[in-house]
C-alpha positions as CSV (number, residue, x, y, z in Angstrom):
1,X,12.7,42.8,-78.7
2,X,10.0,43.6,-76.6
3,X,11.7,43.8,-73.0
4,X,12.4,47.6,-71.9
5,X,15.8,46.9,-71.0
6,X,16.6,46.3,-74.4
7,X,16.6,49.9,-75.2
8,X,19.5,50.7,-73.1
9,X,22.4,50.9,-75.6
10,X,25.4,51.4,-73.3
11,X,24.8,50.4,-69.7
12,X,28.0,50.5,-67.4
13,X,27.1,46.8,-66.2
14,X,24.3,44.5,-67.1
15,X,22.5,42.2,-64.6
16,X,19.8,39.6,-65.0
17,X,17.7,38.3,-61.7
18,X,16.0,35.2,-61.5
19,X,13.6,34.7,-64.6
20,X,10.2,33.3,-64.2
21,X,6.8,32.8,-66.0
22,X,5.8,36.6,-65.9
23,X,4.4,39.0,-68.5
24,X,4.1,36.1,-70.9
25,X,1.6,37.5,-73.0
26,X,4.5,39.9,-74.0
27,X,7.9,38.1,-73.2
28,X,6.8,34.5,-74.3
29,X,5.1,31.4,-72.9
30,X,8.3,29.5,-72.2
31,X,11.5,30.3,-70.3
32,X,13.6,30.1,-73.1
33,X,11.6,32.7,-74.9
34,X,11.6,35.1,-71.8
35,X,15.2,34.6,-71.4
36,X,15.7,35.6,-75.0
37,X,13.8,38.8,-74.5
38,X,15.7,39.3,-71.3
39,X,19.3,38.5,-72.5
40,X,18.7,42.0,-74.9
41,X,20.5,43.8,-72.1
42,X,23.3,41.9,-72.8
43,X,26.0,44.1,-74.6
44,X,29.3,43.6,-76.2
45,X,32.3,44.6,-74.4
46,X,29.6,45.2,-71.1
47,X,30.4,43.1,-68.1
48,X,27.4,40.7,-67.6
49,X,26.4,39.0,-64.3
50,X,23.2,36.6,-63.6
51,X,22.2,34.3,-61.0
52,X,21.4,30.6,-61.2
53,X,18.5,30.2,-63.6
54,X,16.7,27.2,-64.8
55,X,18.5,25.1,-67.4
56,X,16.2,26.2,-70.4
57,X,16.8,29.9,-69.5
58,X,20.6,29.8,-68.8
59,X,21.3,28.1,-72.1
60,X,19.6,31.1,-73.7
61,X,21.7,33.4,-71.7
62,X,25.0,32.0,-72.1
63,X,24.1,31.5,-75.9
64,X,23.5,35.5,-76.3
65,X,26.7,36.3,-74.3
66,X,28.6,33.9,-76.1
67,X,27.4,35.2,-79.3
68,X,28.7,38.7,-78.3
69,X,32.0,37.4,-77.0
70,X,30.8,38.6,-73.4
71,X,31.7,36.3,-70.3
72,X,28.5,36.0,-68.5
73,X,29.3,35.8,-64.9
74,X,26.8,33.8,-62.2
75,X,26.7,35.3,-58.6
76,X,26.2,33.3,-55.6
77,X,23.7,34.5,-53.1
78,X,25.1,37.0,-50.4
79,X,26.8,35.0,-47.3
80,X,24.9,36.1,-44.4
81,X,28.1,36.5,-42.4
82,X,29.5,39.4,-44.5
83,X,26.5,41.6,-42.8
84,X,28.2,41.4,-39.3
85,X,25.6,40.1,-37.4
86,X,22.5,42.4,-39.2
87,X,19.8,41.1,-41.3
88,X,18.9,42.3,-44.9
89,X,16.1,45.0,-44.9
90,X,13.9,43.1,-47.2
91,X,12.3,39.8,-46.3
92,X,12.7,36.3,-47.9
93,X,15.5,33.9,-48.6
94,X,15.4,34.9,-52.2
95,X,16.6,38.6,-51.3
96,X,19.8,37.0,-50.6
97,X,20.1,35.9,-54.1
98,X,19.3,39.5,-55.4
99,X,21.9,41.0,-52.7
100,X,24.6,38.9,-54.2
101,X,23.7,39.9,-57.8
102,X,23.3,43.8,-56.5
103,X,26.9,43.6,-54.6
104,X,28.5,42.3,-57.8
105,X,26.9,45.0,-60.0
106,X,27.7,47.7,-57.6
107,X,31.7,46.7,-57.4
108,X,31.8,46.5,-61.1
109,X,29.8,49.8,-61.4
110,X,32.4,51.7,-58.7
111,X,35.5,50.1,-60.7
112,X,34.5,51.0,-64.3
113,X,33.7,54.6,-63.0
114,X,36.9,55.2,-61.4
115,X,35.4,54.6,-57.5
116,X,38.3,52.6,-56.9
117,X,38.6,52.9,-53.3
118,X,35.7,51.2,-52.5
119,X,36.2,49.1,-55.9
120,X,39.0,47.4,-54.4
121,X,37.3,46.2,-51.5
122,X,35.5,43.6,-53.4
123,X,38.0,40.7,-52.5
124,X,38.8,41.6,-49.0
125,X,36.7,39.2,-47.4
126,X,34.1,41.7,-46.2
127,X,31.5,44.4,-47.4
128,X,32.2,48.4,-47.5
129,X,30.3,49.9,-44.6
130,X,27.9,51.8,-47.4
131,X,27.1,48.3,-48.8
132,X,25.9,47.0,-45.6
133,X,24.1,49.7,-44.6
134,X,22.0,49.9,-48.0
135,X,21.4,46.1,-47.6
136,X,20.2,46.2,-44.2
137,X,18.1,49.5,-44.5
138,X,16.3,48.7,-47.6
139,X,12.4,48.6,-47.7
140,X,10.4,47.7,-50.6
141,X,6.5,48.9,-49.7
142,X,4.2,45.9,-51.0
143,X,6.7,43.2,-50.9
144,X,6.7,41.3,-47.5
145,X,5.3,44.0,-45.7
146,X,3.4,43.7,-42.6
147,X,0.7,46.3,-41.6
148,X,-1.6,46.3,-38.7
149,X,-4.9,48.0,-39.8
150,X,-4.7,51.3,-38.1
151,X,-8.8,51.9,-38.0
152,X,-9.1,48.9,-35.6
153,X,-8.3,49.2,-32.0
154,X,-6.7,45.7,-31.0
155,X,-7.1,46.8,-27.0
156,X,-10.6,46.7,-27.6
157,X,-11.4,44.8,-30.7
158,X,-10.1,41.9,-32.2
159,X,-6.9,41.8,-34.2
160,X,-6.5,42.8,-38.2
161,X,-2.9,42.6,-39.6
162,X,-2.4,42.6,-43.3
163,X,0.3,41.1,-45.0
164,X,1.2,42.6,-48.3
165,X,3.2,41.2,-51.2
166,X,2.3,41.9,-54.8
167,X,3.4,38.4,-56.0
168,X,1.7,37.8,-59.4
169,X,3.6,34.9,-60.9
170,X,4.0,31.6,-60.1
171,X,7.3,31.4,-58.6
172,X,6.8,34.6,-56.7
173,X,3.5,33.2,-55.3
174,X,5.4,30.4,-53.9
175,X,7.9,32.6,-52.2
176,X,5.1,34.9,-51.1
177,X,3.5,31.8,-49.4
178,X,6.6,30.7,-47.6
179,X,7.1,34.1,-46.1
180,X,3.5,34.6,-45.3
181,X,3.6,31.3,-43.4
182,X,6.7,32.1,-41.4
183,X,5.2,35.4,-40.7
184,X,2.0,34.4,-39.1
185,X,4.1,31.8,-37.2
186,X,5.9,34.2,-35.6
187,X,9.1,33.9,-37.5
188,X,11.1,37.0,-38.2
189,X,7.8,39.2,-37.5
190,X,8.2,42.8,-35.6
191,X,6.7,42.3,-32.1
192,X,4.6,45.4,-32.8
193,X,2.5,43.3,-35.5
194,X,2.3,40.0,-33.4
195,X,-1.1,39.0,-32.5
196,X,-2.0,40.6,-29.2
197,X,-3.2,38.9,-25.9
198,X,-7.1,38.8,-25.5
199,X,-7.3,39.2,-21.8
200,X,-5.3,39.2,-18.6
201,X,-5.1,35.7,-18.1
202,X,-3.1,35.5,-21.4
203,X,-5.4,33.5,-23.2
204,X,-4.5,34.2,-27.1
205,X,-6.7,35.2,-29.7
206,X,-8.1,32.5,-32.1
207,X,-6.0,33.3,-35.2
208,X,-7.4,32.9,-38.7
209,X,-5.8,33.0,-41.7
210,X,-7.6,34.9,-44.6
211,X,-6.6,35.5,-48.3
212,X,-7.7,38.9,-50.1
213,X,-6.8,38.4,-53.8
214,X,-6.9,39.7,-57.2
215,X,-5.1,39.4,-60.5
216,X,-4.9,40.6,-63.9
217,X,-7.1,38.7,-66.6
218,X,-4.1,38.1,-68.7
219,X,-2.9,35.9,-65.8
220,X,-4.0,32.2,-65.1
221,X,-5.3,31.5,-61.4
222,X,-4.5,28.1,-62.0
223,X,-0.9,28.9,-61.8
224,X,-1.1,31.1,-58.8
225,X,-3.6,29.8,-56.4
226,X,-3.1,26.2,-56.2
227,X,0.9,26.8,-55.4
228,X,-0.1,29.5,-53.0
229,X,-2.6,27.4,-51.0
230,X,-0.1,24.1,-51.3
231,X,2.8,25.9,-50.0
232,X,0.9,27.7,-47.2
233,X,-0.6,24.1,-46.1
234,X,3.0,22.4,-46.2
235,X,3.9,24.7,-43.5
236,X,0.5,24.2,-41.7
237,X,-0.9,27.5,-42.4
238,X,-4.8,26.9,-43.8
239,X,-6.7,29.6,-45.0
240,X,-10.0,29.9,-43.3
241,X,-11.7,32.1,-46.2
242,X,-10.6,33.6,-49.3
243,X,-11.9,37.1,-50.5
244,X,-11.7,38.1,-54.0
245,X,-12.3,41.9,-55.0
246,X,-11.8,44.0,-58.1
247,X,-9.0,46.5,-57.8
248,X,-9.9,50.3,-56.9
249,X,-7.3,51.7,-58.8
250,X,-7.3,52.3,-62.4
251,X,-4.7,51.0,-64.8
252,X,-4.6,51.0,-68.7
253,X,-2.7,48.8,-71.1
254,X,0.4,50.3,-73.0
255,X,-0.8,52.2,-75.9
256,X,-4.5,52.5,-74.9
257,X,-6.2,56.1,-74.5
258,X,-9.4,55.5,-73.0
259,X,-10.1,56.4,-69.7
260,X,-12.6,54.6,-67.6
261,X,-14.0,55.6,-64.4
262,X,-13.0,53.6,-61.1
263,X,-16.3,54.3,-59.6
264,X,-18.7,52.0,-61.6
265,X,-22.3,51.6,-60.2
266,X,-22.7,47.9,-61.5
267,X,-19.2,46.3,-61.4
268,X,-18.3,43.2,-63.7
269,X,-17.3,40.5,-61.2
270,X,-17.0,37.6,-63.9
271,X,-13.3,37.7,-63.6
272,X,-13.5,37.4,-59.7
273,X,-16.0,34.7,-60.0
274,X,-13.6,32.8,-62.2
275,X,-11.1,33.5,-59.4
276,X,-13.5,32.0,-56.9
277,X,-14.0,29.1,-58.9
278,X,-10.1,28.3,-59.5
279,X,-9.9,28.4,-55.4
280,X,-12.8,26.6,-54.7
281,X,-11.6,23.6,-57.2
282,X,-8.3,23.7,-55.5
283,X,-9.6,23.4,-52.1
284,X,-11.8,20.2,-53.5
285,X,-9.0,18.6,-55.3
286,X,-6.5,19.0,-52.1
287,X,-7.7,15.6,-50.8
288,X,-4.7,15.1,-48.6
289,X,-5.0,18.4,-46.7
290,X,-6.2,18.3,-43.0
291,X,-8.7,20.8,-42.3
292,X,-7.6,23.3,-39.5
293,X,-10.0,23.1,-36.4
294,X,-11.0,26.5,-36.1
295,X,-14.4,28.3,-35.3
296,X,-16.2,29.7,-38.4
297,X,-15.3,33.4,-39.5
298,X,-18.8,35.3,-38.5
299,X,-20.3,37.3,-41.0
300,X,-21.7,40.8,-41.1
301,X,-25.0,40.2,-39.5
302,X,-27.1,43.2,-41.2
303,X,-25.5,43.8,-44.5
304,X,-24.8,41.3,-46.9
305,X,-24.7,43.7,-50.2
306,X,-22.1,43.3,-52.3
307,X,-20.9,39.9,-51.6
308,X,-21.2,36.5,-52.8
309,X,-20.8,33.5,-50.5
310,X,-22.0,32.9,-47.1
311,X,-20.8,32.3,-43.7
312,X,-19.9,28.6,-44.2
313,X,-18.4,29.0,-47.6
314,X,-14.4,28.9,-48.1
315,X,-14.5,31.8,-50.3
316,X,-16.4,35.3,-51.1
317,X,-16.7,37.7,-53.9
318,X,-17.2,41.2,-52.8
319,X,-18.6,43.7,-55.3
320,X,-15.5,46.0,-54.1
321,X,-12.5,46.5,-52.1
322,X,-13.7,49.0,-49.4
323,X,-16.6,46.7,-48.8
324,X,-14.1,43.4,-48.1
325,X,-12.1,45.8,-45.8
326,X,-15.4,46.9,-43.9
327,X,-16.2,43.1,-43.5
328,X,-13.2,42.4,-41.9
329,X,-13.0,45.3,-39.5
330,X,-16.9,44.6,-38.6
331,X,-15.7,40.8,-38.1
332,X,-13.1,41.6,-35.5
333,X,-14.9,44.4,-34.0
334,X,-18.2,42.0,-33.1
335,X,-15.5,39.3,-32.0
336,X,-12.8,40.4,-29.5
337,X,-11.3,36.8,-29.1
338,X,-10.6,36.9,-33.2
339,X,-7.2,37.6,-34.7
340,X,-7.4,38.0,-38.4
341,X,-4.2,37.7,-40.6
342,X,-5.2,38.9,-44.0
343,X,-2.8,37.8,-46.9
344,X,-2.9,40.3,-49.9
345,X,-1.5,39.1,-52.8
346,X,-2.0,38.8,-56.7
347,X,-1.6,42.5,-57.8
348,X,0.5,45.3,-56.8
349,X,-2.4,47.5,-57.8
350,X,-4.5,45.6,-55.1
351,X,-1.8,46.0,-52.6
352,X,-1.4,49.7,-53.1
353,X,-5.2,50.0,-52.9
354,X,-5.1,48.2,-49.4
355,X,-2.5,50.3,-48.2
356,X,-4.2,53.4,-49.1
357,X,-7.4,52.1,-47.1
358,X,-5.5,50.9,-44.0
359,X,-3.6,53.9,-43.1
360,X,-4.9,57.2,-41.7
């Protein structure tokens, strides 16, 4: 067993969330293999819960639970009516699945640890006030998070808004695309980050969607980028340009001790160029896509250093994230009528780096 949860020997209650193709180099390359690793958390005599899973994964979980004489209970998504007119603090339909599992785990933990006053409300047809407060106030930085760039004056410049989601698996990429598409179209989007009016005549700025992407080299971009593009396109959201950058943060594979500098004078961009080719191939193969009629994104006029791709290209590789951010800021400063909506995804490291660079 390679999953870290296997090391928890005496849990109070066990829960397994939606399984997908993630960390495959460690957990396995089929849903059955991945489920087999995740099933290690199931312990004899301990209540266990999960959510609806693909058949291949569910069969493995059920077999493991049966071998330990554990009744694996499948939890349904949270009924929105139980929130008393409020909404979950975390965006996305999948969060109602997660919330349903969290509630089942919480009630079981309360009951098994002697907090019977709250535990006895499980079948009352309503949720404890504490549950509702937690579910509606929950936040998770870097997941379905909308951040206006604090270094851009939206009153005098164009508009620059970052949509952050650390999705890095095929399943989460599709969920991310649905969230982003709804957000840029004004669905469930806070008023403070909606594109602002350009002039007193109420003519709106030209809204352009941009992708800012990187992922670890152990991941297959052919499994990440096409679902992202196609899901957005199905919602009539089309990226005008994709930017590929290396991460700023340094991370190390478990078990390695070599320290590398995050400031490299000549960064190796071979992986970013691979991502760019995967994106361009997806663009070319998407024959049925109707091109969205928008003006081209103006390039920075006097400084083309650090990037590969021209103003008419659908993708650009930048040698660093700060250069990509600078290009985005220069674009909206030079074009007051432009509103750039930038989806940042593929890597939690990238999302964290963007957060650092966009907040004062």
